[in-house]
TORDONU-623374 format. One record per residue: x, y, z of N, C-alpha, C, O in turn; residue in one letter. Coordinates in steps of 0.02 Angstrom, whole numbers, plus 32768, in hexadecimal, padded with zeros to 4 digits. Layout:
BEGIN
XYZXYZXYZXYZA
...
This chain:
BEGIN
802D7FCA80017FFD7FFE8009802B80417FFD806480418016X
801A80737FDD803B80B27FDC803680CB8013800180C38033X
806980EF802D8071810E80668040815E8066803B81838035X
80278167809D7FFA81A98086801D81D580A9804681C480D4X
800F82188098802F825A80A68001827A80E77FC6828380DBX
8019828981247FEA82A681557FE282E8812E800683008102X
7F9B830681507F89834181447FAD837881597FC98370818FX
7FB483A781437FDC83DE81557FBC8418814A7F928415811CX
7FC1844C81657F9F848381697FD184B18124800F84AF8122X
7FAD84D280F87FAD84FC80CC7FE584D68083800D84F0805EX
7FCB8489808B7FDD8459805F7F9E843B803E7F778419805EX
7F94844A7FF77F5784417FE27F4983F97FD27F7C83D77FCAX
7F1B83E07FCC7F01838D7FC27F2383697F957F36832F7F9CX
7F2E83957F5C7F50836C7F1F7F9C83697F387FB883357F28X
7FBD83917F577FFE83907F677FFE834C7F9F802E83257F9FX
7FC483457FCE7FC8830A800B7FB782CA7FD57FAB82967FF5X
7FB382C47F967FAE827B7F717FD682577F8D800282757FACX
7FD882077F8C800381D37F9E803781D47F78802F81DF7F3CX
807C81C67F9480B081BD7F7480B9817D7F5E808A815B7F72X
80DF815E7F3F80E581107F2A810380F17F558129810B7F7DX
80F180A77F52811180847F8B815680757F85816A80597F52X
817F80857FB481CF807B7FB381E6805C7FE681C580538019X
821F804A7FDC82388020801D824F8064805E8263809D8054X
82448048808F8243806E80CA8290809B80B982BB80838095X
829880DA80D782BE80F780D3830980E180FC830D80D68138X
834380DD80CB836E80BA80F3839080F2812383AC81278113X
838780D9815A83AC810F818583F3813381818404816E8185X
842180E48176847080F8816D847581338132849681678135X
844E811C81008456814B80C4843D819780CB845A81C780B2X
83FB819880F883E681D88114841A81FA81328435822D811AX
842981E38160845A8200819C849A821A817584AF8253817FX
84B781ED814884EC81FA811284F9824180E68526826B80E0X
84AB823180C784A1826E80A6848D82B680CD849182EB80AEX
847B82B38101846982DF813884AC82FB814E84B883378155X
84D982C6815A851282EA816C8542830B813285698339813DX
853A82F280FC855B831B80C6853E835880BB8564838780B0X
84F9836380BB84C8839E80AE84E583CF80DD84F5840880CBX
84EB83B98118850583F58154854983FD814F855884398153X
857C83D6814885BE83E6813685D1841880F685F5844A80FBX
85B5840180BE85C88432807D85928470808085A884A28064X
856584748094852F84AE8095854984D880C88545851480BBX
856684C58108858884F9813485C98514812285D8854A813CX
85FA84F380F5863784F880E3862E853B80A9864C857180A8X
85FB8521807E85E2854F804285D98592806485FC85C38057X
85AA85928090857F85D380AD85B485FD80BC85BA863780A8X
85E985D480EC861F85FB80FC864F861B80C9865F865780CBX
866485EF809D8697860C806F867186368036868E8665801AX
863086258025861C86527FFB85FB8696801585E086BB7FECX
85FC86A8805585E886DA806B85EF8715804E85BF87358039X
862F872B804B864187648029862187707FD1860187A17FC0X
862E874A7FB2860E87327F6F85BA87417F7785A0875F7F49X
85A287367F97855587327FB0854487797FC1850D878E7FAFX
857287A57FE4857287DA7FF3856588097FB2853388297FA6X
859B88047F8E85AC88227F46857588177F21855988467F04X
855F87D77F1C852487C17EED84DF87F77F0584C1881D7EDFX
84D587ED7F3D849F881D7F6C84A488537F548476886A7F32X
84DF88767F6084DF88C27F5C84D888D27F0B84BF89067EF5X
84EE88A37EE884E888B47EA484A388B87E7E849288DA7E4EX
847C88807EAC8436887C7E93840D88C37EA683E788E27E81X
841D88D17EE583FE89047EF9840C89507ED383E2897D7ED5X
844289567EB5845B89857E948437898B7E51842089BF7E3AX
843489527E36841189407DF883D689567DEC83C589777DBBX
83B1893F7E218355894F7E2C8353895D7E65838189617E8DX
830F89697E6E82F389707EB782E389257EC082E088F67E99X
82D8892A7F0882BD88F77F2682F588CD7F5E832F88DE7F69X
82D588967F7B8308886F7FA98341884A7F72833F88427F35X
837188397FA483A988107F7483A187C77F6A83C187A47F43X
836D87B17F97835C876D7FA6830E87667FA182E687877FC2X
82FE87327F6F82B787227F5082A986E37F8182D486B87F85X
826B86DD7FA9825486A97FBD820E86987F9281ED86BD7F6FX
8207865A7FA181D3863E7F7281B185F37F9681DA85C77FA7X
817785E97F9F815C85A67FB3816D856C7F85815985707F4BX
818B853F7F96819B850D7F68817984C27F99816C84C27FD5X
8171848A7F67816884457F8A819B84217F7C81BE841D7F49X
819D83FE7FC081DD83CD7FC681BD83927FF78185838C8010X
81F683697FFA81F08324802E821B833A806D824B83608065X
8206831F80B4822E832580DC822282EA810981EE82CA8105X
824882DD812B8263828E815A8259829981A9827582C681C9X
8234827181BE823082788209823B82398223822D82098200X
82508231825A827181F9827C823481D482B1823A81E782EBX
820A81B082AA81DE819982C281E2814482C681EF811D8298X
81D18134831181CC80F68321820180CA830381F2809582E8X
824B80E38306828A80BB82FA828980B982B182AA808A829AX
826880E4827E827180E9823282638130821A823A81538238X
8284814581E38277818C81CA8241817E819882428151816FX
821481A881A081D681AA817881D781EC814581F9821D8154X
81AC81EB810281AB823080E48160824B80F5812F822F810FX
816B828480E0812982A580DA814182F180A48179830B809FX
81058303808581158334805080FE836F807980CB836A809BX
811E83A28077811D83E580968128842A806E8141841F8037X
811D846180788127849C8053815584C28083814D84C280C0X
818D84E5805E81BD8506808981CD853C806181B9853D8027X
81F68573807F81FF85B1805D824B85AB804B827785AA8075X
825485A6800A828D85A77FD482B085D67FCA828E86027FB1X
82E885E87FD0831586217FBE8347861A7F7D836885EA7F6AX
834186577F64837986627F34837E86B37F31836086DC7F53X
83A186B97F0D83C287007EF9838D87227EC5837F87087E8EX
8371875C7EDC833987757EA1835B87807E658392879D7E66X
833A876A7E268353876B7DE1832187977DBD833287A97D84X
82E287AD7DD682BC87C67DBA829C88177DD282AB882F7E08X
827C88307DAF8279887D7DDD823C88627DFC821188387DEEX
824988937E35822088867E7281CD887D7E6881B088A67E44X
81AD88517E81817188457E80815188387E37811688457E2CX
817B88207E09816488067DBC813A87DA7DC3814187B37DF2X
80F787D27D8D80D187A57D9B80E0875F7D7F80FE87547D4AX
80CA87377DA780DE86F47D8980B886C97D5480CA86917D43X
807E86E97D3B804986D27D10807B86AA7CD18083866D7CD0X
809886D57CA580B686B27C6A80E686767C8780EC864B7C5BX
810686677CBD813086357CD880EF85FE7CE080F285C87CC2X
80BA860E7D07807A85D47D0B807185B87CCD8082857E7CC3X
805785DF7C9D804C85CD7C61808185A07C42807285677C32X
80C485B97C3880E7858E7C2880EF85457C4A80EB85117C2AX
80FC854B7C9480F985077CAA80C184E87C9780CC84AC7C92X
808E84F67C8B804784D67C7E804F84B17C3D803B84797C2DX
807384E07C19807E84BD7BD780BB84827BC680BE84557B9BX
80EB84977BFB811A84687C028106842C7C22811B83FB7C05X
80DC841E7C6080CF83E17C75809683C37C43808783897C4DX
807A83E17C16804383CB7BE9806883B37BA0804A83977B72X
80A683C27BA080CD83C47B6280B683DC7B2180BB83C57AE9X
8096841B7B3E8073843C7AFE80BD84647ADE80DD84897B03X
80CD845C7AA6811484797A9080F384C27A77810884FA7A86X
80BB84B47A4D80A884EE7A16809985297A5480B4855F7A4AX
807785227A8A806685557AC280B785697AE480C985A17AF6X
80D4853D7AE5811E854B7B0F814485767AD68171859B7AEAX
813785737A99816185907A6B813B85DD7A5B815A860E7A44X
80F885DC7A6C80D4861C7A5E80DF864D7AA880D8868A7AA8X
80EE862E7AD9810486527B1E815C866F7B28817686937B52X
8176864A7AE981C2865C7AF681CD86AE7AE181AC86C67AB3X
81FF86D47B0681FB87177AF9823387227AC4823B87587AA9X
825C86EA7AB6829686F17A8B82AA86AB7A7082A0867A7A93X
82C086A77A3B82CA866D7A0F82E886407A46830E86597A70X
82D885FF7A4482E985C37A6E831C85997A4C831A85967A0EX
834A85797A6C836D85527A3B836085007A5C834285007A92X
837284C37A43835D84917A43836B847F7A99834084617ABAX
83A284937AB383B384977AF8838984BA7B27838084A67B60X
836A84F57B0B8346850E7B4382FE85257B2D82E2855A7B3CX
82E684F37B08829B84F07AEF827384EE7B1B823F850E7B1AX
828684C47B50825684B17B90826484E67BD0825F84D67C0BX
8271851B7BBC828285567BF2826C85907BD6827385947B99X
824D85C57BF7823D85FE7BE98280862B7BD382AA863E7BFBX
828086377B9482B986677B7E829986A27B75825D86A77B6DX
82CC86E07B7782BA87287B64829687427B96827887767B86X
828F872A7BDE826087397C06827887827C1282B3878D7C1EX
824587B87C0E825487EE7C19824788167C69824D88507C7BX
822E87D07C90823787E97CD7827787EE7CF7827C880D7D2DX
82B187CD7CD582E987B17CE7831887FA7CDE831D881E7CACX
833A88037D28836588467D1E83AF88387CF283BF88047CD4X
83CC88657CF6840C88717CD4842D883C7CFF843888067CE4X
844288467D49846388147D6C844787C57D6C8465878F7D70X
83F487D87D6683E987907D6A83EA87627D3883DD87287D47X
83FB87747CEA840B874C7CC8844587277CD9844186E97CDBX
847F87487CE784B5872A7CEE84B987027D2184E086D37D1DX
8490870B7D63849386E07D99846E86A97D87847C86777DA9X
844386A17D5D841D866F7D3F8453863B7D1D846486037D31X
8463865B7CEB849886377CBC84D7860D7CE184F285D87CCFX
84E486347D14851D861A7D45850D85F27D78853485CD7D97X
84CA85FA7D8484AF85CA7DC484B085EC7E01848D85D57E2FX
84D686277E0D84EF86477E3984A086607E6A84A186727EA5X
846C865D7E45842E866A7E64841A86397EA683F086487ED0X
843D86037EA6841D85C27EC4844785C27F04843D85947F2BX
847D85F97F1684B285F17F4F848B85EB7F97849F85C97FC6X
8443861C7F93843786207FCE840785E17FE383F085DC801DX
83FA85B47FB483EB856B7FC9841B853D7FEF840885047FFCX
8450854F7FFF84788534802E8454853E807584518510809EX
843B857E807F840E858180B683DF854E80B783E5852880E7X
83B08541808E83858515808E83A084CB80A9838584A580D1X
83CF84C5808C83F4847D808A840C846E80E08400843C8100X
843384AC80F8844584A8813D840484988163840B8469818BX
83C784B2816183A084B9818A8372847381808342846881A5X
83878445814A835C83FF813E83238401811082FB83D3810AX
8320844680E982E6844280BF82EB8425807F82BF840C805CX
8335842C807383488415802C838983E7802E839783E1806AX
83AA83CF801383E383A5800E840C83BC7FC783F283DC7F99X
844883A67FC9848383B97F98845E83A47F59844E83C87F29X
845483587F65843283317F1383E683237F2783D0830F7F5DX
83C883327EF2837D830A7EF0835883367ECD836D836F7EC2X
8311831D7EB382E7834F7E8D82D783A07E9A82CB83B77ED2X
82D983BE7E6C82D883FD7E7B829884027E9D826C83D77E93X
828D843C7ECA825384437EF38218846E7EB88222849E7E92X
81D984467EC681AC84667E96818484957EB0818084997EEDX
816184C07E89814484FB7E9880EF84DC7EA280D084B37E7FX
80DD84FA7ED5809584DC7EF0805F84EB7EAA803684BD7EA9X
805785107E80803185147E42805084DD7E12802C84C87DE4X
808584CB7E1880A084927DF3807B84567DFA805784367DD3X
808E844E7E3B807684017E65802784047E52800D83D07E40X
800984317E557FC584377E417FB784167DF67F8C83EB7DFCX
7FCA841B7DBD7FD883FC7D897FE583B47D887FCA838D7D61X
801A839F7DC0802683657DAB800683287D9E7FD683317DC3X
7FFD82ED7D857FDF82AF7D7D7FF9828A7DC38026829B7DE9X
7FD182567DC67FE782347E06801982197E058036821B7E3CX
803A81F87DD5808181DC7DBA80B0820C7DCB80E182007DEEX
80A282447DB380D0827E7DBC80E3829D7E07811782BA7E18X
80AB828F7E2B80BB829B7E6D80FF82727E94811C828B7EC5X
810E823C7E7A813A821B7E87817A82367E98819C82247EC9X
818B826A7E6881CB82987E8381D182B07EB4820A82BE7EC7X
819982BE7EDA81A282D97F2981AE82B77F5981A382CC7F92X
81D182697F4881D282437F79822182437F8E8237820F7FA7X
8243826E7F878288827F7F96829082C47FB0826282EA7FA0X
82BC82DC7FD382CD83157FEB82E8832A7FAE8311830A7F8CX
82C683787F9B82E883A17F79832383B47F7F834083BB7FB4X
834483C27F30838883C27F3383A684067F0C838284257EE5X
83DA84157F1683FE84587EFF840B842B7EAE83FA844D7E7EX
841F83F97EA3842E83E27E69841A83997E6A840D83787E9CX
841883877E2B840083397E29840E83237DF2843383407DCAX
83EC82DC7DE4840A82C27DA283E782E77D5D840182EA7D26X
83AF82FF7D6D839483267D2683CD83637D1283DD83737CD9X
83E5837E7D50840583B27D49845083B07D20846E83D87CFDX
845983797D3484A483637D16849F83357CD384CD831F7CB1X
8467832E7CCE846482F87C7F843483257C46844683247C0BX
83FD83487C5683D9836C7C2083BA83A17C31838283AF7C1BX
83E083CC7C5F83C184067C83839984317C3C83C0843B7C0DX
835E84457C35834284737C1A834784557BCB834684787B99X
834D84177BCD833783FC7B81832783B97B8A8345838A7B6FX
82EC83B27BBB82C9836F7BB6827F83817BC5826883AB7BECX
825F83547B98820E83587BBB820183597BF5822983397C17X
81CA837A7C1881BE836F7C5F81BD83197C7C81D983017CADX
819282F87C4A819D82BD7C6081DA828D7C6981E3825E7C91X
820082A67C3B823D827B7C488269829D7C7D8295827A7C97X
826282DD7C90827A82F87CDA826482CC7D0D828882B27D38X
822282C57D04820682A07D47821782597D49821482377D7DX
822C823D7D00824F81F37D09828081F97D1D829581C67D3AX
82B082337D1B8304822E7D2582F182357D78831482127D9DX
82BE825C7D9882B782717DD982A9822A7DFC82C682187E30X
827982067DDA826C81B87DFF82A981887DFC82BC81657E2BX
82CA818B7DB68310815F7DCA833781767DFA834B814B7E21X
834981B07E05836681C87E45834881B07E81836D819B7EADX
830781B17E8982F0819F7ECC82FA81587ED4830381467F0EX
82FB81247E9F82FA80EC7EA8833D80CF7EB28347809E7ED6X
836D80F17E9083B280EC7E9283D9810B7ED3841080F47EE2X
83BC813C7EF783ED81637F19841F81437F4E840D81177F76X
844F81587F4D848381487F7684AD81807F81849F81B27F60X
84E681837FAF850F819E7FBD854681AC7F80856181E27F74X
854D817A7F63858081717F2D855D819C7EF2857B81BE7EC9X
852281957EF6850781B27EB384F881F57EC584F5821A7E94X
84F0820D7EF684E582547F02853682727EF5854082A87ED9X
855F82537F0785A9826E7F0985C182867EBE85E182B87EADX
85A182427E8C85AF82427E558583828D7E3685A482BE7E25X
8549828D7E34852782BF7E208547830E7E36854C833E7E0FX
855F830F7E89858283467E9385B883577E6285BB838F7E47X
85EA831E7E55862483297E2D861783407DF08644835E7DD3X
85D483387DCC85CB83427D8B85A383807D87859683957D4FX
858B83A57DC3856C83E07DB7859284157DA5857184347D7BX
85C684307DAD85FB84507D9185F584507D5485ED84887D3DX
85F584227D2D860F84197CE785CA842B7CC485C984457C8CX
8591841B7CE9854C84277CCD853784737CCF850A848C7CADX
855984917CF9854884DE7D0D856A84F67CD7854C85117CA9X
85B484ED7CD985D3850D7C9B85C084F37C5085D685187C24X
859B84B77C37857F84B57C00854684DF7C02853B84FA7BCCX
851E84ED7C3084DF85207C2884F885707C2084D0859C7C0FX
8539857D7C2C855985BB7C38856A85C87BE0856885FE7BC3X
857A858A7BC5858B85997B85855585827B4B8562856D7B13X
852285897B6384D6857C7B3184B085BF7B3C847985C87B22X
C-alpha cells in the first residue's frame, strides 16, 4: 500500500496525494547525506559570504528591491518516528538571489509551465520572448522581467547560492529533484507526484544530464531514476558533474 502524506496546514489536497510505495528510508544513507549537506553547506556559506555580499550589493544597485528573493516551494522532508525515518510532503520558504524586477508578475511563467507540463510545444513557442535554441526550448527565453545582473546570475547559477541556507536548515539537500512551485504541483498527473518522494536538491541527475533540454516527463523520469537508485556515491558523482554542467550552460 502506498504511504499516505499527513494533512498539513497550507498544503493543498492535490499536494497531499499518496506517494509511491518505496522501501523504508535507509537510515544510514539518510544520516550520511545529512552529514554531507551540513558539512558542505556550512563551508560554502562561510567561504562564499564575501561573494554573496557583493552579489547582493550589485543586485540592489542594478534595480530596486531586496537582494534575496523568497518563494514558497514544495518538497519532501524526513522525520524520525518509532525507530525509522518517514517521509512527508511539505511547503517551505525557498531562497535565491533576485534576478527579476521587484514584484514582477508570474503569469507568463505559470502559462509556460502549464504548456511545458502538458508538452504543448506550440504554446511554449508562442510564449517565448526571444528565439530559443534546441538546448533552451524548454525554458522561457528572453524574459523581459529579468534584470541586467539577473541574466548573468542565472546563466552562471550564482543566483542559487542562498539555497545553501535551505540545505543547512534541512529543507533541501545538495542532491535531489528540484523543489517544485505549488501551482506547478497542482498540474501534476498522479505518477508525476512521485518526484516529491525525495528531499529536494540544489543539483540533481536532471541538471547534470539534460538541463533545459528535456521534456517534462523525461525530467520526471530522471528524478524517479535518482530516487530509485539514490546512494551517497551517486550523490557524490552528481556533485562532481555539476560544475561541468554549469559551465556548459554558460556557453549556451
